N, C-alpha and C positions, 0 to 999 in steps of 0.2 A: 504494500500500500504506500502510495506517495502522498503524504499528509499535506504537502504544499504545492501540489501540481498546479501549474498555470497561475501561481501567485507571484506577486512582486513585493519585496520587502526592503526596508532600509534598516541597516544595523550600524549603530554608531560605536566608535571605539572598537572596530572589528579587526584591527591589525594584529592583535595579540590576545592571549589568554582566553577568557570566556567569550568575548566578542568574536574572536577568530573561530573558536569551536562552533559557535552558533551559526556563523556565516557558512561554514563547511556543511553542517548538518542540514541547514535550510536548503542549500543548493542540492544536496543529495536527495532531499525529499521533494524536489521539483521546483523550488522557488528561483526566480531571478532576483539577484541580490545587489543592492547598492552598498558597497563596502566603504564605510567612512572611517577615517582615522586622521588625527592631527599629523601623524608621521606618514608622509607619502610613500616612502620606501616599503614599509610593512603593508600598507594598503594595497600597493601594486603587487606585492608578493602573494598576498592572500587571493587577490583577484586572479592572478596567473595560476595559482594552485587549483582554484575552482574550475577554471577553463580547461586545465590539463586533465581534469577528471570528467570532462564533458558537461559541466554546468555553465550557467550564465551569470556573469557578474560584471559590474563596472566600478571604477574607482571614483571616490569623492573625497578629496583631501580638504580638511578644514577643521576649525575649532567650533564645536557646537555652541560654545558660549557666546559666539557672535550670532546675533539674531538673523542677519542676512544669510550667513552660511547655513544655519539651520533650515531656513525656508528653502534654500537652493537644493538641499538634499531631497526634500519632498518633491519639488518640481522636477528634479533630475530623474527620479524614479518614474514619474508619470510620462516624461518625455521619452525616456529610454524604453520603458516596458509597457506603456499604455494605461497603467493604473497604479494605485497604491493600496495594497491589501494589508500590509503590516508594517509596524515600526517597533524596533527594539532599542530602547534608550539605555545603552550599556556604557557609553563613554563616561569616564570618571577620573577624578584626581584624588590623591590620598596623601595625608601627612599625619604623623603622630606627634603629640606634645603633652606635657603636663598642663593642666587647666590654667595655671598661673604663669605659663611661659609660652604663650602663643605668638606665632609669627604672622604679622598682618598679611604678608604676601601669600603665605600658604593658605590662610583662611579665605582670603578673597578668591584665590584660584579654585579652591574646592567649591565655594558657593557658585562661582561663575559657571563651572562645568557641570557640577553635580545637580544643581538646582535650576539655574537660569538656562543651561543647555537643555535639560529635560523639558522645561516649560516652553522654550522656543521651538524645539522639534515637535513636542506633543501638541502645542497649540495649532501649528500649521497642519499637522497630520489630522487632528480632530476636525478642522474646517473642511479639509478635502474629503475625509471619510464620511462626515455627516452629510455633505452634499450628495455623495454617491449612495449613501444608505447602508454601508457595510465597512468593516475594518476591525483590526485588532491591534492594540498597543500593549506591549510588554515592557514594563519598567524593571530595571535591576536595582534592588534595594540591598540591604545588608543586615546581618544579625547585630551589627554595631549599633543599630538604632534602638536595640533593647538596652544598651549600655555595656560598653567594654572600656576598661580603664585606659586612658591616654588616647582614645579614639573618639572623644566626645564630640568634637566639631564635625569630623567625618560622619559619625553616627547621626548628628543633627541634620546634615544634608540628606542623608538617606531616609531619616524620619520624615523630612519634608516631602520626599518622593513618595513615600507610603501614603501620606495624606493626599497628595495629588492623585494617586491611584484611586483612593476611595471616592474623592469628590468627582473626578472626571468620569468614573464608572457610573455614578448616579446621573450626571449631566448627559452623557452620551448614549445611554441605553435606549432612550426614545428614538434615536436616529439609527439604531442597528449597529452601533459601535461598542466594542467591549474593551475594557482597560483592566489588566491584571498585572501582577508582578511576580518576580522570582527573587528569593533571597538565597544566594548561592554560597558555596564554600569551595575553594580551589587553591591549588598550588600555583600562584601567580606572582608577579613582581610585588604585589601588595603583601602577599604572605611572606616573601623573602624579606621585605623591608620590616615587617612586623617582628619577625623572629630576630633580626639583627638589632632592632631598637631595644627590645627587651633584654637581649643577651648583653649588649654593650652597657646597659644600666644596672645589671645584676638583678633583674626582676625574675629570675628563674630561667630555666632552659626550655625554650619553645622551639621545636624542630619542625620547620615548615614541610619537610619531606613527608611528614605523616598526613598532610592534607591531600585530598584527591586531585586527580587530573582535571583541568578545566572542562574537558569533554563530557564529564558526567552531568554537568548542568545543562547542556544544550538540549537534550530531549524535552525537558520541562518547558523551555522557551518555545521550541517548535510546536509542542502540544498546545500551548496557549495561543500561538499564532493561527492554529488550524481550526477548522470547523468541528473537529472532534471535541473541542472544549467549549462548544457553543452555550452550554449551561452555566459557565463560569463567568462572573463579572465582579470586579472589585475584590478579587481574592489574591492572596500572596502565598505562593508555594515555597516552602523551605526545603532545600536540598542540602543534605549534610552527609556526604559519602554515600552509604547504602540506605540512608534514611530519607523518607519523604513525609512531609507534614504540611498542614495548613496553619498559617499564622493567625491568631485571634486578633480581631479588630479592637481598638481601644473602646472601652465600654464603662459605664457607671455600674459599680457592683452593688448587689443587694447585701444588707438591707439599706434602704434609703430612709433616713430619719427625718421627722418633721419636728419643728420647734422654733424657739427664738434663740439664735446662735450667738450669745455672748461668749467671751473667751472661756469662762468657767464651764459653760455648757459644752463647748467644743472639746475641752479637756476631758470632761466626763465621757463624752461619746467615743473619743479615740482611745480612752482607757477601758471602755466597756463594750458596747454593742458593735463598734466598728473595729475593735482591736484585732479580731481574727481575719480581717480583710485587708490588712496591710500587704502591699504587693511586693514580692521578693525581687531583688535586683538581679539583672542579668537575664540570660535566656532560660533559666529554670532547669530543673533536673530531668526533663523528658528527653533532651537531646544530649548524647554523649559527644565529647570532643573528638576530632579526627587527628589532632596533633599527637606526636609521640609521647610527650611529657608536658604536664603543666597546664595545658589549655583548659582543662576541666575547671580550673579556678575561675575562668571567665563566666562559666555557666551557673555556678552555685552561689554567686554573690560575693565571693572573696575578691581581694585585689591580688595582683601579682606578688606583692610584698609578703603575702601570706602563703605562697607556694612552699 
C-alpha cells in the first residue's frame, strides 16, 4: 500500500535527521516532496537520494523564519506538483542553558525558527488547504515541553507549537483540514549536543547512542499525512523507541472547587481537596528513557544533579 500516492508535501528542515527520514519515507510511499533546509548542500543531497530511488523531489533552500521564504515553499509545491496535500513543520533550532544564563541570540533564533517559522509555513498552508477543502499539517513538537532541565526555552517553543496544533485543528476542521503533531525521540545532532552539554557540566553520563535512529519516527509522520489517519485531528503522537502513545491535552483537573478565594482559602484547598492533584514534573513514569544511562531522571521529576 502506498499511503501517499499522488500526494504533494512540503517538509521543512528535511536535510538531516528526522526531516530527512520523513522526506525519504514520504517519497517511498508515493509523495512528491519539497525538500526544504537552510543548508542547500544537504537539501540537494536528500533530493538526489530520493530521485536515485525513483521518487520525486525538489529543493527549496531557505530559512522558514523568514515569512516570504515560508510562503514560497507552499507556492513552490503547488507550482511544481499541482497541489499541496501536506506540510511537515520539522525545521528547528536548539540550544541549552541554565535558566539564569540565557543567550539572547540563541533565544531569538529558537523563537524565530521554532515558533515564527511554524506559524509562517502553517498559516500559508492553512489558507491554501482551506480553499481546496483538504490537507494535513504535521507539526514536530518535543517531550521538552513537558519540562526537561536546561531545555526550558526550547521546550517553551515546542509548547507553543503544541498549542498551535490544538487551536489550528479546531479552526481548520470545518474546511476539511487536519492538524496533528508528532513528539519524537532520535539520535540527532540535538541528542549529541544534549549529551555533550550534560557531560561537560558533570550532570551525569547521558549517552546519546542509546536513543533510536531518526527513521523510527517517520512512519508516524507519514501516517498523519495520509488518509489512513482521517479520524485524527488535534492529536500528538509520542514516539519513544519501540513505544507509541498519545499525549494528553492540557486540561483542568477534577475536583473543581467553588468558593470565595482569599489567600487562606486557597491555602486550605491546596493542602486539602486539591493536594492529590498536584501535577508531577517531567514526562511521568509511563515512558521509559531510551538513553543508556541517566535519562530516566528527566522523566521522574528529578534534575540531572540528582542522577
